[in-house]
All heavy atoms as a GROMACS GRO file, in nm:
protein
  579
    1ALA      N    1  12.081  14.254  18.445
    1ALA     CA    2  11.968  14.280  18.357
    1ALA      C    3  12.018  14.292  18.212
    1ALA      O    4  12.126  14.345  18.189
    1ALA     CB    5  11.897  14.408  18.397
    2PRO      N    6  11.940  14.242  18.118
    2PRO     CA    7  11.980  14.253  17.977
    2PRO      C    8  11.992  14.398  17.934
    2PRO      O    9  11.922  14.486  17.985
    2PRO     CB   10  11.867  14.184  17.902
    2PRO     CG   11  11.800  14.097  18.002
    2PRO     CD   12  11.817  14.167  18.134
    3SER      N   13  12.082  14.424  17.841
    3SER     CA   14  12.102  14.559  17.791
    3SER      C   15  11.988  14.599  17.698
    3SER      O   16  11.919  14.512  17.643
    3SER     CB   17  12.234  14.567  17.715
    3SER     OG   18  12.225  14.494  17.595
    4PRO      N   19  11.968  14.729  17.679
    4PRO     CA   20  11.865  14.774  17.585
    4PRO      C   21  11.885  14.719  17.444
    4PRO      O   22  11.789  14.692  17.373
    4PRO     CB   23  11.878  14.927  17.588
    4PRO     CG   24  11.941  14.957  17.720
    4PRO     CD   25  12.031  14.839  17.750
    5SER      N   26  12.011  14.700  17.404
    5SER     CA   27  12.035  14.646  17.269
    5SER      C   28  11.988  14.502  17.258
    5SER      O   29  11.949  14.456  17.151
    5SER     CB   30  12.183  14.657  17.233
    5SER     OG   31  12.261  14.577  17.318
    6TYR      N   32  11.989  14.428  17.371
    6TYR     CA   33  11.936  14.291  17.373
    6TYR      C   34  11.789  14.293  17.335
    6TYR      O   35  11.744  14.214  17.253
    6TYR     CB   36  11.956  14.230  17.512
    6TYR     CG   37  11.884  14.099  17.532
    6TYR    CD1   38  11.939  13.980  17.486
    6TYR    CD2   39  11.760  14.095  17.596
    6TYR    CE1   40  11.872  13.859  17.504
    6TYR    CE2   41  11.694  13.975  17.614
    6TYR     CZ   42  11.751  13.858  17.569
    6TYR     OH   43  11.685  13.739  17.586
    7PHE      N   44  11.712  14.383  17.396
    7PHE     CA   45  11.569  14.390  17.367
    7PHE      C   46  11.544  14.435  17.224
    7PHE      O   47  11.452  14.387  17.158
    7PHE     CB   48  11.498  14.482  17.467
    7PHE     CG   49  11.495  14.427  17.605
    7PHE    CD1   50  11.564  14.488  17.708
    7PHE    CD2   51  11.425  14.310  17.634
    7PHE    CE1   52  11.564  14.435  17.836
    7PHE    CE2   53  11.423  14.256  17.761
    7PHE     CZ   54  11.493  14.319  17.862
    8ALA      N   55  11.627  14.525  17.173
    8ALA     CA   56  11.612  14.569  17.034
    8ALA      C   57  11.637  14.453  16.940
    8ALA      O   58  11.564  14.432  16.843
    8ALA     CB   59  11.708  14.684  17.004
    9THR      N   60  11.739  14.373  16.969
    9THR     CA   61  11.769  14.257  16.885
    9THR      C   62  11.657  14.156  16.892
    9THR      O   63  11.615  14.101  16.790
    9THR     CB   64  11.903  14.193  16.927
    9THR    OG1   65  12.006  14.292  16.919
    9THR    CG2   66  11.939  14.076  16.838
   10MET      N   67  11.606  14.129  17.010
   10MET     CA   68  11.499  14.030  17.026
   10MET      C   69  11.372  14.073  16.952
   10MET      O   70  11.302  13.989  16.896
   10MET     CB   71  11.469  14.005  17.174
   10MET     CG   72  11.581  13.933  17.246
   10MET     SD   73  11.634  13.780  17.164
   10MET     CE   74  11.487  13.682  17.171
   11LYS      N   75  11.346  14.201  16.948
   11LYS     CA   76  11.231  14.253  16.874
   11LYS      C   77  11.245  14.218  16.725
   11LYS      O   78  11.148  14.176  16.661
   11LYS     CB   79  11.223  14.405  16.895
   11LYS     CG   80  11.129  14.478  16.805
   11LYS     CD   81  11.125  14.627  16.838
   11LYS     CE   82  11.253  14.696  16.807
   11LYS     NZ   83  11.251  14.841  16.832
   12HIS      N   84  11.365  14.232  16.673
   12HIS     CA   85  11.390  14.201  16.533
   12HIS      C   86  11.385  14.051  16.508
   12HIS      O   87  11.334  14.007  16.405
   12HIS     CB   88  11.524  14.261  16.490
   12HIS     CG   89  11.524  14.410  16.490
   12HIS    ND1   90  11.539  14.484  16.604
   12HIS    CD2   91  11.507  14.500  16.390
   12HIS    CE1   92  11.533  14.612  16.574
   12HIS    NE2   93  11.513  14.625  16.444
   13VAL      N   94  11.436  13.971  16.602
   13VAL     CA   95  11.429  13.825  16.590
   13VAL      C   96  11.283  13.781  16.589
   13VAL      O   97  11.242  13.698  16.506
   13VAL     CB   98  11.506  13.755  16.705
   13VAL    CG1   99  11.477  13.606  16.709
   13VAL    CG2  100  11.655  13.780  16.693
   14ALA      N  101  11.203  13.837  16.679
   14ALA     CA  102  11.061  13.800  16.686
   14ALA      C  103  10.990  13.834  16.555
   14ALA      O  104  10.912  13.754  16.503
   14ALA     CB  105  10.994  13.871  16.803
   15ALA      N  106  11.017  13.951  16.500
   15ALA     CA  107  10.954  13.990  16.374
   15ALA      C  108  11.000  13.900  16.260
   15ALA      O  109  10.920  13.861  16.175
   15ALA     CB  110  10.986  14.137  16.343
   16TYR      N  111  11.128  13.863  16.260
   16TYR     CA  112  11.180  13.771  16.159
   16TYR      C  113  11.106  13.639  16.167
   16TYR      O  114  11.062  13.584  16.066
   16TYR     CB  115  11.331  13.751  16.180
   16TYR     CG  116  11.397  13.666  16.074
   16TYR    CD1  117  11.458  13.726  15.964
   16TYR    CD2  118  11.397  13.527  16.082
   16TYR    CE1  119  11.519  13.648  15.866
   16TYR    CE2  120  11.458  13.449  15.984
   16TYR     CZ  121  11.518  13.510  15.877
   16TYR     OH  122  11.578  13.433  15.779
   17MET      N  123  11.091  13.588  16.289
   17MET     CA  124  11.024  13.458  16.307
   17MET      C  125  10.876  13.466  16.272
   17MET      O  126  10.819  13.370  16.220
   17MET     CB  127  11.049  13.407  16.447
   17MET     CG  128  11.197  13.374  16.469
   17MET     SD  129  11.235  13.309  16.629
   17MET     CE  130  11.191  13.138  16.604
   18LEU      N  131  10.813  13.579  16.298
   18LEU     CA  132  10.674  13.597  16.255
   18LEU      C  133  10.663  13.592  16.103
   18LEU      O  134  10.567  13.535  16.049
   18LEU     CB  135  10.618  13.729  16.308
   18LEU     CG  136  10.578  13.730  16.455
   18LEU    CD1  137  10.547  13.874  16.499
   18LEU    CD2  138  10.458  13.640  16.478
   19ALA      N  139  10.760  13.650  16.035
   19ALA     CA  140  10.760  13.644  15.889
   19ALA      C  141  10.772  13.499  15.841
   19ALA      O  142  10.704  13.458  15.747
   19ALA     CB  143  10.873  13.730  15.831
   20VAL      N  144  10.857  13.421  15.908
   20VAL     CA  145  10.872  13.279  15.873
   20VAL      C  146  10.739  13.207  15.896
   20VAL      O  147  10.693  13.131  15.810
   20VAL     CB  148  10.986  13.213  15.954
   20VAL    CG1  149  10.986  13.062  15.934
   20VAL    CG2  150  11.121  13.273  15.914
   21LEU      N  151  10.677  13.232  16.011
   21LEU     CA  152  10.547  13.170  16.040
   21LEU      C  153  10.442  13.212  15.937
   21LEU      O  154  10.350  13.135  15.907
   21LEU     CB  155  10.499  13.207  16.180
   21LEU     CG  156  10.568  13.136  16.295
   21LEU    CD1  157  10.525  13.197  16.428
   21LEU    CD2  158  10.537  12.988  16.293
   22GLY      N  159  10.458  13.331  15.883
   22GLY     CA  160  10.365  13.381  15.782
   22GLY      C  161  10.391  13.327  15.643
   22GLY      O  162  10.322  13.365  15.548
   23GLY      N  163  10.490  13.240  15.629
   23GLY     CA  164  10.514  13.176  15.500
   23GLY      C  165  10.638  13.222  15.424
   23GLY      O  166  10.667  13.171  15.317
   24LYS      N  167  10.712  13.318  15.479
   24LYS     CA  168  10.835  13.362  15.414
   24LYS      C  169  10.949  13.270  15.457
   24LYS      O  170  10.988  13.271  15.573
   24LYS     CB  171  10.870  13.506  15.454
   24LYS     CG  172  10.768  13.609  15.415
   24LYS     CD  173  10.786  13.647  15.272
   24LYS     CE  174  10.692  13.761  15.238
   24LYS     NZ  175  10.710  13.809  15.104
   25GLU      N  176  11.000  13.191  15.366
   25GLU     CA  177  11.106  13.097  15.402
   25GLU      C  178  11.236  13.168  15.441
   25GLU      O  179  11.306  13.127  15.532
   25GLU     CB  180  11.133  13.002  15.285
   25GLU     CG  181  11.224  12.887  15.321
   25GLU     CD  182  11.233  12.784  15.210
   25GLU    OE1  183  11.127  12.748  15.155
   25GLU    OE2  184  11.345  12.742  15.179
   26ASN      N  185  11.264  13.278  15.373
   26ASN     CA  186  11.386  13.355  15.398
   26ASN      C  187  11.350  13.503  15.396
   26ASN      O  188  11.371  13.571  15.296
   26ASN     CB  189  11.490  13.320  15.291
   26ASN     CG  190  11.630  13.354  15.333
   26ASN    OD1  191  11.658  13.371  15.452
   26ASN    ND2  192  11.720  13.365  15.237
   27PRO      N  193  11.296  13.555  15.508
   27PRO     CA  194  11.248  13.694  15.510
   27PRO      C  195  11.358  13.796  15.478
   27PRO      O  196  11.474  13.777  15.513
   27PRO     CB  197  11.200  13.712  15.654
   27PRO     CG  198  11.175  13.575  15.705
   27PRO     CD  199  11.274  13.488  15.634
   28THR      N  200  11.318  13.902  15.412
   28THR     CA  201  11.408  14.012  15.379
   28THR      C  202  11.396  14.122  15.485
   28THR      O  203  11.305  14.119  15.569
   28THR     CB  204  11.372  14.072  15.243
   28THR    OG1  205  11.241  14.131  15.253
   28THR    CG2  206  11.374  13.968  15.133
   29ALA      N  207  11.484  14.219  15.477
   29ALA     CA  208  11.476  14.334  15.568
   29ALA      C  209  11.343  14.405  15.551
   29ALA      O  210  11.281  14.446  15.649
   29ALA     CB  211  11.592  14.430  15.541
   30ALA      N  212  11.295  14.414  15.428
   30ALA     CA  213  11.165  14.480  15.403
   30ALA      C  214  11.051  14.404  15.471
   30ALA      O  215  10.959  14.466  15.525
   30ALA     CB  216  11.140  14.491  15.254
   31ASP      N  217  11.057  14.270  15.470
   31ASP     CA  218  10.954  14.190  15.536
   31ASP      C  219  10.951  14.218  15.686
   31ASP      O  220  10.845  14.238  15.745
   31ASP     CB  221  10.979  14.040  15.516
   31ASP     CG  222  10.971  13.996  15.371
   31ASP    OD1  223  10.889  14.053  15.296
   31ASP    OD2  224  11.046  13.904  15.333
   32VAL      N  225  11.069  14.219  15.747
   32VAL     CA  226  11.078  14.242  15.892
   32VAL      C  227  11.036  14.384  15.925
   32VAL      O  228  10.962  14.408  16.021
   32VAL     CB  229  11.222  14.212  15.942
   32VAL    CG1  230  11.236  14.246  16.090
   32VAL    CG2  231  11.256  14.065  15.918
   33LYS      N  232  11.079  14.480  15.844
   33LYS     CA  233  11.041  14.621  15.868
   33LYS      C  234  10.890  14.639  15.859
   33LYS      O  235  10.832  14.715  15.937
   33LYS     CB  236  11.112  14.712  15.768
   33LYS     CG  237  11.258  14.732  15.799
   33LYS     CD  238  11.324  14.826  15.697
   33LYS     CE  239  11.469  14.849  15.731
   33LYS     NZ  240  11.534  14.947  15.641
   34ALA      N  241  10.826  14.568  15.766
   34ALA     CA  242  10.680  14.580  15.753
   34ALA      C  243  10.610  14.529  15.878
   34ALA      O  244  10.511  14.589  15.923
   34ALA     CB  245  10.632  14.504  15.629
   35ILE      N  246  10.659  14.420  15.934
   35ILE     CA  247  10.599  14.366  16.056
   35ILE      C  248  10.618  14.463  16.171
   35ILE      O  249  10.524  14.493  16.246
   35ILE     CB  250  10.658  14.228  16.089
   35ILE    CG1  251  10.609  14.126  15.986
   35ILE    CG2  252  10.622  14.184  16.231
   35ILE    CD1  253  10.680  13.992  15.990
   36LEU      N  254  10.739  14.515  16.187
   36LEU     CA  255  10.765  14.610  16.296
   36LEU      C  256  10.685  14.739  16.277
   36LEU      O  257  10.632  14.794  16.374
   36LEU     CB  258  10.915  14.639  16.306
   36LEU     CG  259  11.000  14.521  16.353
   36LEU    CD1  260  11.149  14.555  16.342
   36LEU    CD2  261  10.965  14.482  16.495
   37ALA      N  262  10.673  14.784  16.153
   37ALA     CA  263  10.595  14.906  16.127
   37ALA      C  264  10.448  14.887  16.160
   37ALA      O  265  10.381  14.981  16.201
   37ALA     CB  266  10.611  14.948  15.981
   38SER      N  267  10.399  14.764  16.146
   38SER     CA  268  10.257  14.738  16.172
   38SER      C  269  10.220  14.759  16.319
   38SER      O  270  10.103  14.775  16.352
   38SER     CB  271  10.219  14.596  16.128
   38SER     OG  272  10.271  14.500  16.218
   39VAL      N  273  10.320  14.759  16.407
   39VAL     CA  274  10.296  14.783  16.549
   39VAL      C  275  10.369  14.908  16.597
   39VAL      O  276  10.395  14.926  16.715
   39VAL     CB  277  10.334  14.660  16.635
   39VAL    CG1  278  10.244  14.543  16.606
   39VAL    CG2  279  10.480  14.622  16.616
   40ASP      N  280  10.402  14.995  16.502
   40ASP     CA  281  10.472  15.120  16.530
   40ASP      C  282  10.602  15.101  16.609
   40ASP      O  283  10.635  15.181  16.695
   40ASP     CB  284  10.381  15.218  16.605
   40ASP     CG  285  10.267  15.268  16.518
   40ASP    OD1  286  10.286  15.280  16.396
   40ASP    OD2  287  10.156  15.292  16.572
   41ALA      N  288  10.673  14.992  16.580
   41ALA     CA  289  10.800  14.966  16.646
   41ALA      C  290  10.914  15.027  16.563
   41ALA      O  291  10.913  15.021  16.441
   41ALA     CB  292  10.822  14.816  16.663
   42LYS      N  293  11.008  15.084  16.632
   42LYS     CA  294  11.123  15.147  16.568
   42LYS      C  295  11.220  15.039  16.518
   42LYS      O  296  11.247  14.942  16.588
   42LYS     CB  297  11.194  15.238  16.670
   42LYS     CG  298  11.303  15.322  16.614
   42LYS     CD  299  11.356  15.416  16.723
   42LYS     CE  300  11.475  15.493  16.673
   42LYS     NZ  301  11.530  15.578  16.780
   43VAL      N  302  11.271  15.058  16.398
   43VAL     CA  303  11.365  14.963  16.339
   43VAL      C  304  11.507  15.013  16.361
   43VAL      O  305  11.537  15.129  16.337
   43VAL     CB  306  11.338  14.946  16.188
   43VAL    CG1  307  11.444  14.857  16.124
   43VAL    CG2  308  11.200  14.890  16.164
   44ASP      N  309  11.592  14.923  16.408
   44ASP     CA  310  11.734  14.951  16.421
   44ASP      C  311  11.802  14.874  16.307
   44ASP      O  312  11.809  14.751  16.310
   44ASP     CB  313  11.784  14.904  16.557
   44ASP     CG  314  11.933  14.928  16.578
   44ASP    OD1  315  12.011  14.914  16.481
   44ASP    OD2  316  11.971  14.959  16.692
   45ASP      N  317  11.847  14.946  16.206
   45ASP     CA  318  11.901  14.881  16.087
   45ASP      C  319  12.021  14.791  16.117
   45ASP      O  320  12.036  14.686  16.056
   45ASP     CB  321  11.938  14.985  15.981
   45ASP     CG  322  11.814  15.046  15.916
   45ASP    OD1  323  11.717  14.971  15.891
   45ASP    OD2  324  11.815  15.167  15.889
   46ALA      N  325  12.104  14.829  16.214
   46ALA     CA  326  12.221  14.747  16.249
   46ALA      C  327  12.175  14.615  16.311
   46ALA      O  328  12.228  14.509  16.278
   46ALA     CB  329  12.312  14.823  16.345
   47CYS      N  330  12.076  14.621  16.400
   47CYS     CA  331  12.023  14.499  16.461
   47CYS      C  332  11.958  14.412  16.355
   47CYS      O  333  11.977  14.290  16.354
   47CYS     CB  334  11.920  14.532  16.569
   47CYS     SG  335  11.989  14.588  16.723
   48LEU      N  336  11.881  14.473  16.268
   48LEU     CA  337  11.811  14.397  16.164
   48LEU      C  338  11.911  14.330  16.072
   48LEU      O  339  11.894  14.212  16.036
   48LEU     CB  340  11.718  14.489  16.086
   48LEU     CG  341  11.640  14.425  15.972
   48LEU    CD1  342  11.562  14.304  16.020
   48LEU    CD2  343  11.546  14.528  15.910
   49GLU      N  344  12.016  14.400  16.035
   49GLU     CA  345  12.119  14.342  15.949
   49GLU      C  346  12.183  14.221  16.016
   49GLU      O  347  12.205  14.117  15.953
   49GLU     CB  348  12.226  14.448  15.919
   49GLU     CG  349  12.333  14.402  15.824
   49GLU     CD  350  12.435  14.512  15.795
   49GLU    OE1  351  12.396  14.630  15.785
   49GLU    OE2  352  12.553  14.478  15.784
   50LEU      N  353  12.211  14.231  16.146
   50LEU     CA  354  12.270  14.121  16.220
   50LEU      C  355  12.176  14.000  16.225
   50LEU      O  356  12.217  13.886  16.203
   50LEU     CB  357  12.305  14.165  16.362
   50LEU     CG  358  12.360  14.057  16.455
   50LEU    CD1  359  12.495  14.007  16.405
   50LEU    CD2  360  12.372  14.112  16.597
   51VAL      N  361  12.048  14.026  16.253
   51VAL     CA  362  11.949  13.918  16.260
   51VAL      C  363  11.939  13.845  16.126
   51VAL      O  364  11.942  13.721  16.121
   51VAL     CB  365  11.811  13.972  16.304
   51VAL    CG1  366  11.701  13.871  16.283
   51VAL    CG2  367  11.816  14.016  16.450
   52ILE      N  368  11.930  13.919  16.019
   52ILE     CA  369  11.918  13.857  15.887
   52ILE      C  370  12.046  13.781  15.852
   52ILE      O  371  12.041  13.670  15.797
   52ILE     CB  372  11.883  13.962  15.780
   52ILE    CG1  373  11.738  14.006  15.804
   52ILE    CG2  374  11.902  13.908  15.639
   52ILE    CD1  375  11.689  14.115  15.713
   53LYS      N  376  12.160  13.835  15.889
   53LYS     CA  377  12.288  13.766  15.863
   53LYS      C  378  12.294  13.634  15.939
   53LYS      O  379  12.336  13.532  15.886
   53LYS     CB  380  12.404  13.857  15.904
   53LYS     CG  381  12.540  13.794  15.888
   53LYS     CD  382  12.649  13.888  15.938
   53LYS     CE  383  12.782  13.816  15.945
   53LYS     NZ  384  12.881  13.891  16.019
   54GLU      N  385  12.252  13.635  16.065
   54GLU     CA  386  12.263  13.516  16.150
   54GLU      C  387  12.154  13.412  16.122
   54GLU      O  388  12.179  13.293  16.134
   54GLU     CB  389  12.259  13.556  16.298
   54GLU     CG  390  12.379  13.637  16.343
   54GLU     CD  391  12.509  13.560  16.338
   54GLU    OE1  392  12.511  13.440  16.372
   54GLU    OE2  393  12.611  13.620  16.298
   55LEU      N  394  12.034  13.456  16.088
   55LEU     CA  395  11.923  13.363  16.071
   55LEU      C  396  11.892  13.329  15.926
   55LEU      O  397  11.826  13.229  15.899
   55LEU     CB  398  11.796  13.418  16.137
   55LEU     CG  399  11.802  13.438  16.288
   55LEU    CD1  400  11.669  13.495  16.340
   55LEU    CD2  401  11.836  13.308  16.359
   56GLY      N  402  11.937  13.412  15.834
   56GLY     CA  403  11.906  13.392  15.693
   56GLY      C  404  11.943  13.254  15.642
   56GLY      O  405  12.055  13.207  15.664
   57GLY      N  406  11.847  13.188  15.580
   57GLY     CA  407  11.871  13.058  15.520
   57GLY      C  408  11.872  12.942  15.617
   57GLY      O  409  11.893  12.828  15.578
   58LYS      N  410  11.850  12.970  15.746
   58LYS     CA  411  11.851  12.863  15.846
   58LYS      C  412  11.710  12.815  15.874
   58LYS      O  413  11.613  12.889  15.860
   58LYS     CB  414  11.918  12.911  15.974
   58LYS     CG  415  12.065  12.942  15.954
   58LYS     CD  416  12.133  12.981  16.081
   58LYS     CE  417  12.280  13.012  16.053
   58LYS     NZ  418  12.347  13.067  16.169
   59ASN      N  419  11.699  12.691  15.916
   59ASN     CA  420  11.570  12.630  15.947
   59ASN      C  421  11.529  12.673  16.088
   59ASN      O  422  11.595  12.638  16.186
   59ASN     CB  423  11.582  12.478  15.937
   59ASN     CG  424  11.452  12.408  15.967
   59ASN    OD1  425  11.401  12.417  16.077
   59ASN    ND2  426  11.401  12.337  15.868
   60MET      N  427  11.419  12.747  16.099
   60MET     CA  428  11.375  12.798  16.228
   60MET      C  429  11.335  12.686  16.323
   60MET      O  430  11.359  12.694  16.443
   60MET     CB  431  11.257  12.895  16.211
   60MET     CG  432  11.293  13.028  16.148
   60MET     SD  433  11.411  13.124  16.246
   60MET     CE  434  11.556  13.105  16.145
   61ASP      N  435  11.275  12.578  16.272
   61ASP     CA  436  11.237  12.467  16.358
   61ASP      C  437  11.361  12.407  16.425
   61ASP      O  438  11.360  12.374  16.543
   61ASP     CB  439  11.163  12.358  16.279
   61ASP     CG  440  11.024  12.403  16.235
   61ASP    OD1  441  10.964  12.486  16.306
   61ASP    OD2  442  10.977  12.354  16.131
   62ALA      N  443  11.469  12.393  16.349
   62ALA     CA  444  11.593  12.339  16.404
   62ALA      C  445  11.654  12.433  16.507
   62ALA      O  446  11.702  12.388  16.613
   62ALA     CB  447  11.694  12.312  16.292
   63ILE      N  448  11.648  12.562  16.481
   63ILE     CA  449  11.702  12.660  16.576
   63ILE      C  450  11.622  12.657  16.706
   63ILE      O  451  11.679  12.657  16.816
   63ILE     CB  452  11.702  12.802  16.515
   63ILE    CG1  453  11.807  12.810  16.404
   63ILE    CG2  454  11.728  12.909  16.621
   63ILE    CD1  455  11.805  12.938  16.325
   64ILE      N  456  11.490  12.652  16.696
   64ILE     CA  457  11.405  12.648  16.815
   64ILE      C  458  11.429  12.519  16.893
   64ILE      O  459  11.440  12.519  17.015
   64ILE     CB  460  11.257  12.665  16.777
   64ILE    CG1  461  11.234  12.807  16.726
   64ILE    CG2  462  11.166  12.632  16.895
   64ILE    CD1  463  11.099  12.828  16.660
   65SER      N  464  11.439  12.408  16.822
   65SER     CA  465  11.463  12.279  16.887
   65SER      C  466  11.596  12.280  16.962
   65SER      O  467  11.605  12.234  17.076
   65SER     CB  468  11.463  12.168  16.781
   65SER     OG  469  11.494  12.045  16.839
   66GLU      N  470  11.699  12.333  16.900
   66GLU     CA  471  11.831  12.341  16.963
   66GLU      C  472  11.826  12.429  17.087
   66GLU      O  473  11.882  12.396  17.192
   66GLU     CB  474  11.933  12.394  16.864
   66GLU     CG  475  12.077  12.375  16.905
   66GLU     CD  476  12.117  12.229  16.922
   66GLU    OE1  477  12.071  12.143  16.846
   66GLU    OE2  478  12.198  12.202  17.013
   67GLY      N  479  11.757  12.542  17.077
   67GLY     CA  480  11.744  12.632  17.192
   67GLY      C  481  11.665  12.568  17.305
   67GLY      O  482  11.698  12.587  17.423
   68SER      N  483  11.563  12.491  17.271
   68SER     CA  484  11.483  12.423  17.374
   68SER      C  485  11.567  12.324  17.452
   68SER      O  486  11.552  12.310  17.573
   68SER     CB  487  11.364  12.352  17.309
   68SER     OG  488  11.276  12.446  17.253
   69LYS      N  489  11.657  12.254  17.382
   69LYS     CA  490  11.746  12.158  17.450
   69LYS      C  491  11.833  12.230  17.552
   69LYS      O  492  11.859  12.179  17.660
   69LYS     CB  493  11.833  12.086  17.348
   69LYS     CG  494  11.757  11.988  17.261
   69LYS     CD  495  11.849  11.927  17.156
   69LYS     CE  496  11.772  11.848  17.054
   69LYS     NZ  497  11.857  11.805  16.942
   70LYS      N  498  11.878  12.349  17.517
   70LYS     CA  499  11.962  12.426  17.609
   70LYS      C  500  11.883  12.469  17.731
   70LYS      O  501  11.933  12.468  17.843
   70LYS     CB  502  12.022  12.548  17.538
   70LYS     CG  503  12.126  12.510  17.434
   70LYS     CD  504  12.180  12.631  17.363
   70LYS     CE  505  12.278  12.590  17.254
   70LYS     NZ  506  12.332  12.704  17.182
   71LEU      N  507  11.757  12.508  17.711
   71LEU     CA  508  11.673  12.548  17.824
   71LEU      C  509  11.647  12.432  17.919
   71LEU      O  510  11.645  12.450  18.040
   71LEU     CB  511  11.541  12.606  17.774
   71LEU     CG  512  11.548  12.743  17.708
   71LEU    CD1  513  11.412  12.782  17.651
   71LEU    CD2  514  11.594  12.849  17.808
   72VAL      N  515  11.627  12.312  17.865
   72VAL     CA  516  11.603  12.195  17.949
   72VAL      C  517  11.722  12.169  18.038
   72VAL      O  518  11.707  12.133  18.154
   72VAL     CB  519  11.569  12.071  17.860
   72VAL    CG1  520  11.572  11.944  17.942
   72VAL    CG2  521  11.434  12.089  17.794
   73SER      N  522  11.842  12.188  17.986
   73SER     CA  523  11.962  12.160  18.065
   73SER      C  524  11.979  12.257  18.180
   73SER      O  525  12.047  12.227  18.278
   73SER     CB  526  12.086  12.162  17.975
   73SER     OG  527  12.115  12.293  17.932
   74ILE      N  528  11.914  12.373  18.171
   74ILE     CA  529  11.922  12.471  18.280
   74ILE      C  530  11.838  12.427  18.399
   74ILE      O  531  11.873  12.449  18.512
   74ILE     CB  532  11.876  12.611  18.231
   74ILE    CG1  533  11.972  12.664  18.127
   74ILE    CG2  534  11.863  12.708  18.346
   74ILE    CD1  535  11.924  12.790  18.058
   75GLY      N  536  11.726  12.362  18.370
   75GLY     CA  537  11.637  12.322  18.478
   75GLY      C  538  11.553  12.438  18.526
   75GLY      O  539  11.554  12.545  18.469
   76GLY      N  540  11.483  12.418  18.632
   76GLY     CA  541  11.399  12.524  18.685
   76GLY      C  542  11.360  12.493  18.828
   76GLY      O  543  11.376  12.381  18.876
   77GLY      N  544  11.311  12.591  18.893
   77GLY     CA  545  11.270  12.573  19.031
   77GLY      C  546  11.129  12.518  19.038
   77GLY      O  547  11.056  12.517  18.941
   78GLY      N  548  11.092  12.474  19.154
   78GLY     CA  549  10.956  12.423  19.175
   78GLY      C  550  10.857  12.538  19.179
   78GLY      O  551  10.894  12.653  19.204
   79GLY      N  552  10.735  12.505  19.158
   79GLY     CA  553  10.629  12.606  19.164
   79GLY      C  554  10.603  12.647  19.308
   79GLY      O  555  10.636  12.575  19.402
   80GLY      N  556  10.545  12.760  19.321
   80GLY     CA  557  10.509  12.807  19.455
   80GLY      C  558  10.393  12.727  19.513
   80GLY      O  559  10.318  12.664  19.440
   81GLY      N  560  10.381  12.728  19.641
   81GLY     CA  561  10.273  12.655  19.707
   81GLY      C  562  10.138  12.722  19.678
   81GLY      O  563  10.130  12.840  19.650
   82GLY      N  564  10.034  12.643  19.685
   82GLY     CA  565   9.900  12.698  19.664
   82GLY      C  566   9.859  12.785  19.782
   82GLY      O  567   9.906  12.766  19.894
   83GLY      N  568   9.778  12.880  19.755
   83GLY     CA  569   9.731  12.968  19.862
   83GLY      C  570   9.633  12.893  19.953
   83GLY      O  571   9.542  12.826  19.907
   84GLY      N  572   9.658  12.897  20.077
   84GLY     CA  573   9.567  12.831  20.172
   84GLY      C  574   9.447  12.918  20.200
   84GLY      O  575   9.444  13.035  20.170
   85GLY      N  576   9.350  12.859  20.256
   85GLY     CA  577   9.242  12.949  20.286
   85GLY      C  578   9.125  12.889  20.340
   85GLY      O  579   9.042  12.826  20.347
   0.00000   0.00000   0.00000
């Protein structure tokens, strides 16, 4: 199972990406904190600093596209059968 710090980091990544979707090309810590505060989410300054360091100045579309390629290579299982009745 993912560690609690994984979920804290993902929360900050999601808020960063929401800021990008909202028109901020290069969101600041204040931008991300405002989004997290709007849903009463606790900010972890160390996680936020890491997210901004890693994502700052990068093209989110390219990052998402690259990540999608990795997911495709993993594959997936078939869907479950339909319920009979």
